[in-house]
KOLBADO-169722 format. One record per residue (C-alpha): residue number from 1; residue in one letter; x, y, z. Coordinates in nm, 3 decimals. Layout:
% KOLBADO-169722
<pt><k>NUM</k><r>a</r><c1>X</c1><c2>Y</c2><c3>Z</c3></pt>
...
//
This chain:
% KOLBADO-169722
<pt><k>1</k><r>m</r><c1>0.573</c1><c2>0.449</c2><c3>0.046</c3></pt>
<pt><k>2</k><r>g</r><c1>0.786</c1><c2>0.399</c2><c3>-0.263</c3></pt>
<pt><k>3</k><r>i</r><c1>0.707</c1><c2>0.028</c2><c3>-0.271</c3></pt>
<pt><k>4</k><r>g</r><c1>0.377</c1><c2>0.009</c2><c3>-0.083</c3></pt>
<pt><k>5</k><r>l</r><c1>0.177</c1><c2>0.261</c2><c3>-0.285</c3></pt>
<pt><k>6</k><r>p</r><c1>0.260</c1><c2>0.128</c2><c3>-0.634</c3></pt>
<pt><k>7</k><r>a</r><c1>0.221</c1><c2>-0.234</c2><c3>-0.518</c3></pt>
<pt><k>8</k><r>s</r><c1>-0.117</c1><c2>-0.160</c2><c3>-0.363</c3></pt>
<pt><k>9</k><r>l</r><c1>-0.240</c1><c2>0.036</c2><c3>-0.665</c3></pt>
<pt><k>10</k><r>g</r><c1>-0.122</c1><c2>-0.242</c2><c3>-0.895</c3></pt>
<pt><k>11</k><r>m</r><c1>-0.312</c1><c2>-0.500</c2><c3>-0.689</c3></pt>
<pt><k>12</k><r>i</r><c1>-0.623</c1><c2>-0.282</c2><c3>-0.688</c3></pt>
<pt><k>13</k><r>v</r><c1>-0.620</c1><c2>-0.244</c2><c3>-1.067</c3></pt>
<pt><k>14</k><r>l</r><c1>-0.529</c1><c2>-0.608</c2><c3>-1.129</c3></pt>
<pt><k>15</k><r>a</r><c1>-0.762</c1><c2>-0.755</c2><c3>-0.864</c3></pt>
<pt><k>16</k><r>p</r><c1>-1.011</c1><c2>-0.897</c2><c3>-1.120</c3></pt>
<pt><k>17</k><r>n</r><c1>-0.738</c1><c2>-1.075</c2><c3>-1.317</c3></pt>
<pt><k>18</k><r>m</r><c1>-0.562</c1><c2>-1.188</c2><c3>-0.998</c3></pt>
<pt><k>19</k><r>s</r><c1>-0.879</c1><c2>-1.342</c2><c3>-0.856</c3></pt>
<pt><k>20</k><r>e</r><c1>-0.966</c1><c2>-1.508</c2><c3>-1.188</c3></pt>
<pt><k>21</k><r>t</r><c1>-0.614</c1><c2>-1.641</c2><c3>-1.241</c3></pt>
<pt><k>22</k><r>l</r><c1>-0.502</c1><c2>-1.734</c2><c3>-0.891</c3></pt>
<pt><k>23</k><r>l</r><c1>-0.820</c1><c2>-1.847</c2><c3>-0.714</c3></pt>
<pt><k>24</k><r>g</r><c1>-1.037</c1><c2>-2.150</c2><c3>-0.760</c3></pt>
<pt><k>25</k><r>v</r><c1>-1.373</c1><c2>-2.120</c2><c3>-0.935</c3></pt>
<pt><k>26</k><r>k</r><c1>-1.566</c1><c2>-2.125</c2><c3>-0.606</c3></pt>
<pt><k>27</k><r>f</r><c1>-1.368</c1><c2>-1.833</c2><c3>-0.466</c3></pt>
<pt><k>28</k><r>r</r><c1>-1.363</c1><c2>-1.601</c2><c3>-0.768</c3></pt>
<pt><k>29</k><r>t</r><c1>-1.704</c1><c2>-1.448</c2><c3>-0.721</c3></pt>
<pt><k>30</k><r>g</r><c1>-1.663</c1><c2>-1.133</c2><c3>-0.519</c3></pt>
<pt><k>31</k><r>a</r><c1>-1.291</c1><c2>-1.184</c2><c3>-0.462</c3></pt>
<pt><k>32</k><r>a</r><c1>-1.178</c1><c2>-0.886</c2><c3>-0.673</c3></pt>
<pt><k>33</k><r>p</r><c1>-1.332</c1><c2>-0.619</c2><c3>-0.446</c3></pt>
<pt><k>34</k><r>v</r><c1>-1.198</c1><c2>-0.800</c2><c3>-0.140</c3></pt>
<pt><k>35</k><r>l</r><c1>-0.847</c1><c2>-0.809</c2><c3>-0.288</c3></pt>
<pt><k>36</k><r>a</r><c1>-0.867</c1><c2>-0.440</c2><c3>-0.374</c3></pt>
<pt><k>37</k><r>w</r><c1>-0.975</c1><c2>-0.339</c2><c3>-0.021</c3></pt>
<pt><k>38</k><r>v</r><c1>-0.712</c1><c2>-0.567</c2><c3>0.134</c3></pt>
<pt><k>39</k><r>a</r><c1>-0.443</c1><c2>-0.402</c2><c3>-0.082</c3></pt>
<pt><k>40</k><r>g</r><c1>-0.556</c1><c2>-0.058</c2><c3>0.034</c3></pt>
<pt><k>41</k><r>s</r><c1>-0.561</c1><c2>-0.175</c2><c3>0.396</c3></pt>
<pt><k>42</k><r>i</r><c1>-0.209</c1><c2>-0.314</c2><c3>0.368</c3></pt>
<pt><k>43</k><r>c</r><c1>-0.086</c1><c2>0.015</c2><c3>0.224</c3></pt>
<pt><k>44</k><r>l</r><c1>-0.231</c1><c2>0.209</c2><c3>0.519</c3></pt>
<pt><k>45</k><r>s</r><c1>-0.088</c1><c2>-0.041</c2><c3>0.766</c3></pt>
<pt><k>46</k><r>g</r><c1>0.257</c1><c2>-0.030</c2><c3>0.610</c3></pt>
<pt><k>47</k><r>l</r><c1>0.264</c1><c2>0.347</c2><c3>0.604</c3></pt>
<pt><k>48</k><r>r</r><c1>0.174</c1><c2>0.356</c2><c3>0.973</c3></pt>
<pt><k>49</k><r>a</r><c1>0.409</c1><c2>0.078</c2><c3>1.082</c3></pt>
<pt><k>50</k><r>y</r><c1>0.714</c1><c2>0.175</c2><c3>0.878</c3></pt>
<pt><k>51</k><r>h</r><c1>0.696</c1><c2>0.552</c2><c3>0.903</c3></pt>
<pt><k>52</k><r>f</r><c1>0.468</c1><c2>0.707</c2><c3>1.159</c3></pt>
<pt><k>53</k><r>d</r><c1>0.516</c1><c2>0.443</c2><c3>1.432</c3></pt>
<pt><k>54</k><r>l</r><c1>0.885</c1><c2>0.533</c2><c3>1.430</c3></pt>
<pt><k>55</k><r>a</r><c1>0.793</c1><c2>0.823</c2><c3>1.658</c3></pt>
<pt><k>56</k><r>f</r><c1>0.699</c1><c2>0.577</c2><c3>1.933</c3></pt>
<pt><k>57</k><r>q</r><c1>1.008</c1><c2>0.366</c2><c3>1.883</c3></pt>
<pt><k>58</k><r>l</r><c1>1.258</c1><c2>0.651</c2><c3>1.862</c3></pt>
<pt><k>59</k><r>s</r><c1>1.113</c1><c2>0.821</c2><c3>2.169</c3></pt>
<pt><k>60</k><r>r</r><c1>1.103</c1><c2>0.490</c2><c3>2.358</c3></pt>
<pt><k>61</k><r>h</r><c1>0.734</c1><c2>0.548</c2><c3>2.418</c3></pt>
<pt><k>62</k><r>t</r><c1>0.615</c1><c2>0.220</c2><c3>2.270</c3></pt>
<pt><k>63</k><r>v</r><c1>0.308</c1><c2>0.215</c2><c3>2.494</c3></pt>
<pt><k>64</k><r>g</r><c1>0.173</c1><c2>0.470</c2><c3>2.245</c3></pt>
<pt><k>65</k><r>q</r><c1>0.183</c1><c2>0.201</c2><c3>1.979</c3></pt>
<pt><k>66</k><r>v</r><c1>-0.018</c1><c2>-0.024</c2><c3>2.208</c3></pt>
<pt><k>67</k><r>w</r><c1>-0.290</c1><c2>0.243</c2><c3>2.236</c3></pt>
<pt><k>68</k><r>v</r><c1>-0.293</c1><c2>0.290</c2><c3>1.859</c3></pt>
<pt><k>69</k><r>a</r><c1>-0.312</c1><c2>-0.082</c2><c3>1.784</c3></pt>
<pt><k>70</k><r>g</r><c1>-0.559</c1><c2>-0.144</c2><c3>2.064</c3></pt>
<pt><k>71</k><r>s</r><c1>-0.793</c1><c2>0.131</c2><c3>1.945</c3></pt>
<pt><k>72</k><r>a</r><c1>-0.782</c1><c2>-0.007</c2><c3>1.592</c3></pt>
<pt><k>73</k><r>a</r><c1>-0.847</c1><c2>-0.361</c2><c3>1.717</c3></pt>
<pt><k>74</k><r>v</r><c1>-1.151</c1><c2>-0.248</c2><c3>1.920</c3></pt>
<pt><k>75</k><r>l</r><c1>-1.291</c1><c2>-0.058</c2><c3>1.621</c3></pt>
<pt><k>76</k><r>n</r><c1>-1.229</c1><c2>-0.358</c2><c3>1.395</c3></pt>
<pt><k>77</k><r>l</r><c1>-1.410</c1><c2>-0.589</c2><c3>1.636</c3></pt>
<pt><k>78</k><r>i</r><c1>-1.711</c1><c2>-0.357</c2><c3>1.672</c3></pt>
<pt><k>79</k><r>l</r><c1>-1.738</c1><c2>-0.299</c2><c3>1.298</c3></pt>
<pt><k>80</k><r>n</r><c1>-1.704</c1><c2>-0.673</c2><c3>1.226</c3></pt>
<pt><k>81</k><r>f</r><c1>-1.997</c1><c2>-0.752</c2><c3>1.455</c3></pt>
<pt><k>82</k><r>w</r><c1>-2.197</c1><c2>-0.478</c2><c3>1.287</c3></pt>
<pt><k>83</k><r>w</r><c1>-2.097</c1><c2>-0.511</c2><c3>0.920</c3></pt>
<pt><k>84</k><r>i</r><c1>-2.041</c1><c2>-0.884</c2><c3>0.864</c3></pt>
<pt><k>85</k><r>p</r><c1>-2.412</c1><c2>-0.966</c2><c3>0.910</c3></pt>
<pt><k>86</k><r>i</r><c1>-2.495</c1><c2>-0.691</c2><c3>0.660</c3></pt>
<pt><k>87</k><r>w</r><c1>-2.225</c1><c2>-0.736</c2><c3>0.391</c3></pt>
<pt><k>88</k><r>g</r><c1>-2.057</c1><c2>-1.068</c2><c3>0.469</c3></pt>
<pt><k>89</k><r>i</r><c1>-1.686</c1><c2>-1.095</c2><c3>0.392</c3></pt>
<pt><k>90</k><r>v</r><c1>-1.686</c1><c2>-0.751</c2><c3>0.231</c3></pt>
<pt><k>91</k><r>g</r><c1>-1.805</c1><c2>-0.609</c2><c3>0.564</c3></pt>
<pt><k>92</k><r>a</r><c1>-1.501</c1><c2>-0.760</c2><c3>0.732</c3></pt>
<pt><k>93</k><r>v</r><c1>-1.275</c1><c2>-0.602</c2><c3>0.472</c3></pt>
<pt><k>94</k><r>y</r><c1>-1.444</c1><c2>-0.262</c2><c3>0.516</c3></pt>
<pt><k>95</k><r>a</r><c1>-1.399</c1><c2>-0.296</c2><c3>0.893</c3></pt>
<pt><k>96</k><r>t</r><c1>-1.029</c1><c2>-0.376</c2><c3>0.853</c3></pt>
<pt><k>97</k><r>f</r><c1>-0.978</c1><c2>-0.079</c2><c3>0.622</c3></pt>
<pt><k>98</k><r>a</r><c1>-1.154</c1><c2>0.153</c2><c3>0.870</c3></pt>
<pt><k>99</k><r>a</r><c1>-0.947</c1><c2>0.015</c2><c3>1.159</c3></pt>
<pt><k>100</k><r>y</r><c1>-0.620</c1><c2>0.058</c2><c3>0.971</c3></pt>
<pt><k>101</k><r>f</r><c1>-0.722</c1><c2>0.409</c2><c3>0.872</c3></pt>
<pt><k>102</k><r>l</r><c1>-0.793</c1><c2>0.491</c2><c3>1.237</c3></pt>
<pt><k>103</k><r>a</r><c1>-0.457</c1><c2>0.342</c2><c3>1.338</c3></pt>
<pt><k>104</k><r>l</r><c1>-0.278</c1><c2>0.557</c2><c3>1.081</c3></pt>
<pt><k>105</k><r>v</r><c1>-0.455</c1><c2>0.875</c2><c3>1.195</c3></pt>
<pt><k>106</k><r>l</r><c1>-0.388</c1><c2>0.800</c2><c3>1.562</c3></pt>
<pt><k>107</k><r>s</r><c1>-0.024</c1><c2>0.718</c2><c3>1.492</c3></pt>
<pt><k>108</k><r>v</r><c1>0.020</c1><c2>1.049</c2><c3>1.310</c3></pt>
<pt><k>109</k><r>i</r><c1>-0.153</c1><c2>1.255</c2><c3>1.580</c3></pt>
<pt><k>110</k><r>l</r><c1>-0.015</c1><c2>1.083</c2><c3>1.889</c3></pt>
<pt><k>111</k><r>g</r><c1>0.329</c1><c2>1.019</c2><c3>1.744</c3></pt>
<pt><k>112</k><r>r</r><c1>0.384</c1><c2>1.383</c2><c3>1.650</c3></pt>
<pt><k>113</k><r>r</r><c1>0.320</c1><c2>1.482</c2><c3>2.012</c3></pt>
<pt><k>114</k><r>i</r><c1>0.616</c1><c2>1.282</c2><c3>2.138</c3></pt>
<pt><k>115</k><r>f</r><c1>0.861</c1><c2>1.280</c2><c3>1.847</c3></pt>
<pt><k>116</k><r>c</r><c1>0.818</c1><c2>1.458</c2><c3>1.516</c3></pt>
<pt><k>117</k><r>v</r><c1>0.922</c1><c2>1.216</c2><c3>1.243</c3></pt>
<pt><k>118</k><r>p</r><c1>0.985</c1><c2>1.421</c2><c3>0.927</c3></pt>
<pt><k>119</k><r>v</r><c1>0.755</c1><c2>1.352</c2><c3>0.635</c3></pt>
<pt><k>120</k><r>p</r><c1>0.923</c1><c2>1.361</c2><c3>0.292</c3></pt>
<pt><k>121</k><r>w</r><c1>0.621</c1><c2>1.524</c2><c3>0.126</c3></pt>
<pt><k>122</k><r>w</r><c1>0.799</c1><c2>1.610</c2><c3>-0.198</c3></pt>
<pt><k>123</k><r>d</r><c1>0.917</c1><c2>1.251</c2><c3>-0.246</c3></pt>
<pt><k>124</k><r>w</r><c1>0.568</c1><c2>1.124</c2><c3>-0.164</c3></pt>
<pt><k>125</k><r>v</r><c1>0.424</c1><c2>1.354</c2><c3>-0.431</c3></pt>
<pt><k>126</k><r>k</r><c1>0.680</c1><c2>1.218</c2><c3>-0.679</c3></pt>
<pt><k>127</k><r>i</r><c1>0.588</c1><c2>0.861</c2><c3>-0.580</c3></pt>
<pt><k>128</k><r>a</r><c1>0.221</c1><c2>0.933</c2><c3>-0.643</c3></pt>
<pt><k>129</k><r>a</r><c1>0.310</c1><c2>1.098</c2><c3>-0.974</c3></pt>
<pt><k>130</k><r>s</r><c1>0.515</c1><c2>0.790</c2><c3>-1.070</c3></pt>
<pt><k>131</k><r>c</r><c1>0.213</c1><c2>0.572</c2><c3>-1.001</c3></pt>
<pt><k>132</k><r>v</r><c1>-0.007</c1><c2>0.757</c2><c3>-1.251</c3></pt>
<pt><k>133</k><r>p</r><c1>0.160</c1><c2>0.629</c2><c3>-1.572</c3></pt>
<pt><k>134</k><r>m</r><c1>0.192</c1><c2>0.284</c2><c3>-1.413</c3></pt>
<pt><k>135</k><r>v</r><c1>-0.181</c1><c2>0.265</c2><c3>-1.340</c3></pt>
<pt><k>136</k><r>l</r><c1>-0.274</c1><c2>0.407</c2><c3>-1.682</c3></pt>
<pt><k>137</k><r>a</r><c1>-0.055</c1><c2>0.149</c2><c3>-1.858</c3></pt>
<pt><k>138</k><r>i</r><c1>-0.202</c1><c2>-0.137</c2><c3>-1.657</c3></pt>
<pt><k>139</k><r>l</r><c1>-0.554</c1><c2>-0.013</c2><c3>-1.727</c3></pt>
<pt><k>140</k><r>m</r><c1>-0.480</c1><c2>-0.020</c2><c3>-2.100</c3></pt>
<pt><k>141</k><r>i</r><c1>-0.381</c1><c2>-0.388</c2><c3>-2.089</c3></pt>
<pt><k>142</k><r>k</r><c1>-0.590</c1><c2>-0.516</c2><c3>-1.799</c3></pt>
<pt><k>143</k><r>e</r><c1>-0.851</c1><c2>-0.689</c2><c3>-2.017</c3></pt>
<pt><k>144</k><r>s</r><c1>-0.612</c1><c2>-0.975</c2><c3>-2.096</c3></pt>
<pt><k>145</k><r>h</r><c1>-0.651</c1><c2>-1.265</c2><c3>-1.856</c3></pt>
<pt><k>146</k><r>g</r><c1>-0.448</c1><c2>-1.565</c2><c3>-1.750</c3></pt>
<pt><k>147</k><r>i</r><c1>-0.117</c1><c2>-1.622</c2><c3>-1.579</c3></pt>
<pt><k>148</k><r>v</r><c1>0.095</c1><c2>-1.503</c2><c3>-1.873</c3></pt>
<pt><k>149</k><r>s</r><c1>-0.110</c1><c2>-1.184</c2><c3>-1.911</c3></pt>
<pt><k>150</k><r>l</r><c1>-0.103</c1><c2>-1.121</c2><c3>-1.536</c3></pt>
<pt><k>151</k><r>s</r><c1>0.274</c1><c2>-1.167</c2><c3>-1.531</c3></pt>
<pt><k>152</k><r>l</r><c1>0.318</c1><c2>-0.927</c2><c3>-1.821</c3></pt>
<pt><k>153</k><r>q</r><c1>0.085</c1><c2>-0.674</c2><c3>-1.658</c3></pt>
<pt><k>154</k><r>v</r><c1>0.287</c1><c2>-0.686</c2><c3>-1.336</c3></pt>
<pt><k>155</k><r>i</r><c1>0.620</c1><c2>-0.659</c2><c3>-1.519</c3></pt>
<pt><k>156</k><r>c</r><c1>0.490</c1><c2>-0.373</c2><c3>-1.735</c3></pt>
<pt><k>157</k><r>g</r><c1>0.359</c1><c2>-0.186</c2><c3>-1.430</c3></pt>
<pt><k>158</k><r>m</r><c1>0.680</c1><c2>-0.237</c2><c3>-1.235</c3></pt>
<pt><k>159</k><r>g</r><c1>0.893</c1><c2>-0.131</c2><c3>-1.530</c3></pt>
<pt><k>160</k><r>i</r><c1>0.698</c1><c2>0.188</c2><c3>-1.592</c3></pt>
<pt><k>161</k><r>y</r><c1>0.701</c1><c2>0.276</c2><c3>-1.222</c3></pt>
<pt><k>162</k><r>v</r><c1>1.078</c1><c2>0.218</c2><c3>-1.190</c3></pt>
<pt><k>163</k><r>v</r><c1>1.154</c1><c2>0.425</c2><c3>-1.501</c3></pt>
<pt><k>164</k><r>t</r><c1>0.929</c1><c2>0.708</c2><c3>-1.386</c3></pt>
<pt><k>165</k><r>a</r><c1>1.074</c1><c2>0.694</c2><c3>-1.033</c3></pt>
<pt><k>166</k><r>m</r><c1>1.424</c1><c2>0.716</c2><c3>-1.180</c3></pt>
<pt><k>167</k><r>l</r><c1>1.325</c1><c2>1.010</c2><c3>-1.400</c3></pt>
<pt><k>168</k><r>l</r><c1>1.174</c1><c2>1.194</c2><c3>-1.103</c3></pt>
<pt><k>169</k><r>n</r><c1>1.476</c1><c2>1.096</c2><c3>-0.891</c3></pt>
<pt><k>170</k><r>i</r><c1>1.267</c1><c2>0.984</c2><c3>-0.593</c3></pt>
<pt><k>171</k><r>g</r><c1>1.481</c1><c2>0.981</c2><c3>-0.281</c3></pt>
<pt><k>172</k><r>n</r><c1>1.781</c1><c2>1.068</c2><c3>-0.499</c3></pt>
<pt><k>173</k><r>v</r><c1>1.772</c1><c2>0.711</c2><c3>-0.631</c3></pt>
<pt><k>174</k><r>r</r><c1>1.901</c1><c2>0.815</c2><c3>-0.974</c3></pt>
<pt><k>175</k><r>s</r><c1>2.187</c1><c2>1.013</c2><c3>-0.824</c3></pt>
<pt><k>176</k><r>k</r><c1>2.282</c1><c2>0.724</c2><c3>-0.591</c3></pt>
<pt><k>177</k><r>l</r><c1>2.269</c1><c2>0.473</c2><c3>-0.876</c3></pt>
<pt><k>178</k><r>l</r><c1>2.487</c1><c2>0.690</c2><c3>-1.101</c3></pt>
<pt><k>179</k><r>q</r><c1>2.735</c1><c2>0.734</c2><c3>-0.816</c3></pt>
<pt><k>180</k><r>k</r><c1>2.752</c1><c2>0.355</c2><c3>-0.762</c3></pt>
<pt><k>181</k><r>l</r><c1>2.804</c1><c2>0.302</c2><c3>-1.135</c3></pt>
<pt><k>182</k><r>r</r><c1>3.088</c1><c2>0.555</c2><c3>-1.137</c3></pt>
<pt><k>183</k><r>v</r><c1>3.254</c1><c2>0.385</c2><c3>-0.841</c3></pt>
<pt><k>184</k><r>g</r><c1>3.220</c1><c2>0.051</c2><c3>-1.018</c3></pt>
<pt><k>185</k><r>e</r><c1>3.401</c1><c2>0.187</c2><c3>-1.325</c3></pt>
<pt><k>186</k><r>k</r><c1>3.715</c1><c2>0.272</c2><c3>-1.128</c3></pt>
//
């Protein structure tokens, strides 16, 4: 969550500049919304795979993961057949987002029945709070375009997020860093 959420939000905010800077002229039109939805989908998928799916792995009930992934795949297939003719590539992205959302919900519900993986709610709130100044800073400078501007926007966003995360001591990262620095002094 500490990496996935800020990275996804950064990609969502910077999607127009990313598509303009990194894609060919023929692919730029409509790419920004696709990139934004893909970033959101990846965040949902990562949260499910790296946190909530642990319940299936730790309980050795991995068939539960198969049901979660299978349900999401079926939904994705159905929605693709329905939405691609209507919205084109954006329909496929919407379908993927919906499927990943379903997979996350199913992983939470089914996983908690077999093994309750603790959720660090307070750290997740601090992560979200750390993302706010990052997004605001990127929004203030997002009108600049080109590879240099995009690089500076990414560095600026990362820097602000890291500083804010350190100030809020997410996952005791500040305490652990200070402890490592003290050990290094000896």
